[in-house]
C-alpha positions in Angstrom: 19.5 -14.6 -24.9 20.3 -13.3 -21.5 17.4 -13.1 -19.0 16.9 -10.5 -16.3 17.3 -11.6 -12.7 13.9 -12.1 -11.1 12.4 -8.7 -10.5 8.9 -7.9 -9.4 7.2 -8.7 -12.7 4.0 -7.1 -11.5 5.9 -3.7 -11.4 7.3 -4.3 -14.9 3.8 -5.1 -16.2 2.2 -2.1 -14.5 4.9 0.3 -15.7 4.7 -1.0 -19.3 0.9 -0.5 -19.4 1.2 2.9 -17.8 3.9 4.1 -20.3 2.0 2.6 -23.3 -1.3 4.2 -22.4 0.4 7.5 -21.5 1.8 7.8 -25.0 -1.3 6.5 -26.6 0.2 3.4 -28.2 -1.7 0.2 -28.9 0.1 -3.0 -28.0 0.7 -3.6 -31.7 2.2 -0.1 -32.1 4.5 -0.6 -29.2 5.6 -3.9 -30.5 6.4 -2.4 -33.9 8.2 0.6 -32.6 10.3 -1.6 -30.2 10.9 -4.2 -32.9 9.6 -7.0 -30.7 6.9 -9.6 -31.3 3.3 -8.5 -30.5 2.8 -11.6 -28.4 5.8 -10.6 -26.3 4.1 -7.3 -25.4 0.8 -9.0 -24.7 2.5 -11.6 -22.5 4.5 -9.1 -20.5 1.4 -6.9 -19.9 -0.8 -9.9 -18.9 1.9 -11.2 -16.5 2.3 -14.5 -18.5 5.9 -13.6 -19.4 7.5 -13.5 -15.9 11.1 -13.0 -17.1 11.4 -10.9 -20.2 14.8 -10.6 -21.8 17.0 -7.6 -21.2 17.1 -7.0 -25.0 13.3 -6.7 -25.1 13.1 -4.3 -22.1 15.9 -2.1 -23.5 14.1 -1.9 -26.8 10.9 -0.9 -25.1 12.7 1.6 -22.9 14.1 3.2 -26.0 10.6 3.7 -27.4 9.7 5.7 -24.3 13.1 7.4 -24.1 13.7 6.2 -20.6 16.4 4.1 -18.8 15.9 0.4 -18.3 16.0 0.9 -14.6 12.8 2.9 -14.8 10.9 -0.1 -16.2 12.3 -2.7 -13.8 12.3 -0.6 -10.5 
C-alpha cells in the first residue's frame, strides 16, 4: 500500500483529533465509519503511526467530507 511522503505527523494527529471531537465521534465510531482498523485511528492520534497510508487518510477525510489536503496540511 502506498505511503504518504513524510508530512508533519503532529499536524495530522492534531487535525484528526480536532475533527473527531468536533463531530462527536469516538475513536471506534470513526474507525467504523472510515472502514479502518480501530488501532489505526488510535495509533495515528497517539503519534505512534508516523506515516499513515493515503488510503486510510482518504477514508477518514470522506467521513468528515473534507479534502485529503485539509488533513495533511
